[in-house]
N, C-alpha and C positions, 0 to 999 in steps of 0.2 A: 161371232164363234166361227172358227172354222176348223176340222176334221178331215187331219190325213192319218188315211190309214192307210201304211207304205207295204210297198209289196217287197218282201225279204225273205221269201222264200218259204220255208216250213217252220215259223215264228211270226210272233208280234211286234210291231212297234207300230204307236200312233201318234202323231203330234197334236195340240192342241193350241190351237190361239184362241187365247178368250182374254176381250179389253184389255190387249196390250201384256199379258202373261202371258209365258211358256210352259205348258201340262207335256212331261213326254210319258206314254205309259209303256212302258217296259221297251227293251231293248233288243236287237238280232243283227248287228253286223261284224265283220272279219275286218274291214280297214276303212281307212277314211277314202278309199277308192271308188265306197261304198253308194248308190245315189241316195238313197237312204240319209246317209249321214252329209252328203251333201245339201240335199233339203233343208234337214234341221238346221245347221251351219247357216243358211240362207235366211230361215225363218228365225232364228235364235240368235240374230245378228250382233245382237249387243254381245252376246258369247254368254248370257245369262238363261239357265233351267232353272224356273219359280218352283215346280214341282216334280220331283220326279217319281214314280207311282212303277211299284215292281209287285206283279201279280202273285207273283213265287218264282222261287229261284233255282230254274228248269233251265239251263243250255240253251234253248230258242227264245228265252224272255233276258236274258242276260247278257248274252254274247256282246260284247266290245264295252259293255257298263265302262272297264279302265279308260277306254279312248275317250268315253265322254264325261269322265272324271277329269281325266288331263287337260280338254280342251272347252271344258265350260266351268262355269261358277255355277255347281247346285246348291240352292238355296236351301229345301226341304229334300225329305225323302221319305215317302209314305211305303208302308209293305206288312205285308200278313204277319211277321211274328216266328215264319214257321222254320226250323231250323233242321238239318240232318243230325242225328243223335249220332252216328261216326262217320269217321273217314270214307268215299266213297270211290273206290276203285275202280273207275271208269274216266272217259274221256273229258266228263264234265267238272273234274274236279279242278281242273285251275279256274274254269270260270266262277264256279262257284266260292272259289277261295277268295278272290279279285271283290267279289260282291260282298265277301264275311267282311276283308278289310275295309275297304270304302265304309259300312256300316259302323266298324269302329270307329272309324277315324273321322269321321261327321257326324255320324249317330242317324237316330231315326225315329218317325213316328210310326210305331205298330197301330193300325186302324184296328177296331173292335166290330164287331155286327152290332147294328143300334138302326133304330126307326129315328133317332136324333140326327140333324144334319150335323156334316160335318164341320167346324169355321175354316172360310174360306172369303179371303178379301177384296169380293166380288156381287155386291146383293143383287145382281141377277140371276145368278147359278145356284142351284143346290146342290148338292155332292151328299149321297149316302153309301154305307158298307155295310150289304146285305151275307155277307160271308167274309170269314178270316180264320186264323189260327184258333184250334179247340184244344187245349191244354189234354184234352183225355186221347186225343192220338196222337204221338210222334213216334213214327219211323221214317225209315228211309224206302221205304215202295212207292210206287206211282200213285196209289192210293193214297196215302198219307200226305202227299205232299199237292196232291190236288183237292182231296178233302178240304187241305186249308187252305188254299186260293183264296185270292181276293175279288170278290164279286161287286162292280162297282156300278150306281145307279147316281148318271147327272141331269139335272133338269136346267135347263137355258132359257128362259124367256119361252115355257108353255110347250119346248119340243125336250125330247126325253132320250137319251143313250142308256143303255145296258152293254157293260163291260162283262161279258162272265169267267174272262181267263181261260183257263183249262178246267172249270168244273165239272166235276161229272154227274150221275144222276143219283148217287148216294147222296151227296151234299142236297142238293136241290129236296128230294124226299126227306131227309132227317133234319138239315136246318135254315130252308128257305122256304118251302112250300109252306103255307099258313103264318106264320108270324110277318110276312111280309108281300104278303098278297097285294095291299093296293099299292106297291112301289113296282111289280114288274110290268106294266101294261107300257111299252116304249116304242116309239117312233122308229129309233133305229136300233139295233140287235149286233151287237158283235158275236157274233156263233164263240160256241166253245169249245177249244182244244181241236181248232182246224178243221172243223166240220165234222169231227168224231162222232163213231155213233152210242161211246161212251158217255154222251149227252142223255141219250134216252132207254141205254139200260145199264145193268152194274156190269163193271167191268170184265167179270169172270165169267159172264153170260154169253151162250153163243149167236149166231148171228141169226139164228132164224126164234129167238127168243123175244115176247112180247116187248114193244116200242110203248113206254112211256111218254106220253105227250101233254101232260095236263100243263105243265109248265110254261111250255111254249103255246099252248093256247090262253094262259093268263099274259101271257108276255103281247102276241098276236102284233107283231112288227112292219111298218111300213115297208121297212129297206134290212135286210141281212147282211151281212159283209161277213167274208170267210176269208182268214188271213191263210191262205194255203198255197201249196207248188201245183203245177199243173200235173194231169195225170202223164205226161209224156216228161215232166220232170222228175217224177216219183219213180216211174221207169228206168228210166237213165242212172237213177240214184241206185238203184237194185231193191225199193221200196215200196214197191206196188202195193202192201198192206196198211201203209199210212193212210192217214187222213188225206184230202175230204175223202168219207164213206158215200156211196152211190145211194144208201136208203137214208143217212142223214141228211144228202142234200134232197130229194124228195120230201122228208118231210118238212124241211125251212119253206121249199117251193110250195107245199100246198097250206101250209099259216103263215106265210107272208102275204099281205095287200097285195091285190095286184096295180095297185096303183103306184109300188114301190117295184121289189123285185130281189133276187137273190144276185149275192156278184160275190166272186172269186178274184181274192187279189194278183191270183199267179194268171190268172185268164184276161184281167182288165188295164191290168197296171196298177200303180197307185190310185186308191179312188178316196176324192175328194169332196166333203159336202160344208158348203157356206151355211149358217144357219141366221135367218133373223129372227125378228119380232113371235110373228107364228109361221113360218115356213122354213123347209128345209130345201136347199137348191146343189143337186149332183153337179159340182162344178161342170163346166166345158171344157177344163183340162182334163178331165176323168175321158173316156170312152162315149160315154154320154152323157148330155144335157137334160135334165128333168126337173120339174117342181111340183110338189106336192104342198098341199095347205094345210093347216088344223081345222077341224072339223070334215074333213071329209071322210074320216075313218068312220064315225058312228054309220054312215051312206052304208060304206061298203063291208061293215058288221052286220047290217041289215039285209042287205043282198045276199050273204054267206048263209046268214042264217033261213033266208028263203029258197035257197039254190040244193040241187044235191049239189054234194063237194064232187070237184073231179082236180084230177091231176093238171097243175096247171103248167102254160107251155113254158117253156126256159126263157129267163131275162133277156138273153139276146135275143132269140126268135121272135117275143114281143116286141124289144125295143126294134128290132129291125122292120117291123110290122106296122108302128107306130109312127118312123120317123122315114120311113122308104130309105133305109140305108142299105 
């Protein structure tokens, strides 16, 4: 299995190569000239995307879906089932309508949260849906769409990956913590909402509010991937308030084990993992090459429990020190 976290700015797009099948999680491209599109074209060389998974229909997760539909045979579409109740009068209208048109024409499978495995034609891969549409919440607010966002857990040959979409603290507090505690621990975490602090607090709380970390403690990732702009890109776009947020990054760094690290696509470029039976290789095509093996987690956990918690040095500094780069 190979996981390609694409550097697509402030948005998500992940390409999974699983035993000859292609799974695309979210889309964020502007044209066929985008690097992410070109890589997808190389990976899906036969023109087939076996599964397209859309965590939620926000612009930065569905942009360019019409290009994908035109150029590839999409055999299955999985989504949360969320729909806006009324037409939106903003720039996201066009992309949302393209998404709806494709769903209406091709059909889709609306995932339901359950501890039962989702059917997938590979015995080595287990897929679980931890969150999806809640019929009691149907509005056009950011909280509504994020409350109904897909949260997907993959387990491939003993290595686990958690995709959190843009799910916020309210989702985790009300729908995930408790029922799915035994599915949270993961080797790789795709951080929620591009490293936003909304993963740790309610969206209407001030920046100085208490941060909730119970879910991150349970996940205890060895690698955390944040799909987001660099600070320079945010400032250039006139949106310095956009994620990733410094307080969120600090928490990810504190609760991500030291034998892995926290990586931001805007800083590192495309981040690629090769997964084998019991190990994960952060591909040498990425900026760093690093391998950890299953079984080290318990040693790391025991070490952390018996030492005073200190803020980890940044992943870049840590890797520079280890590899002498």
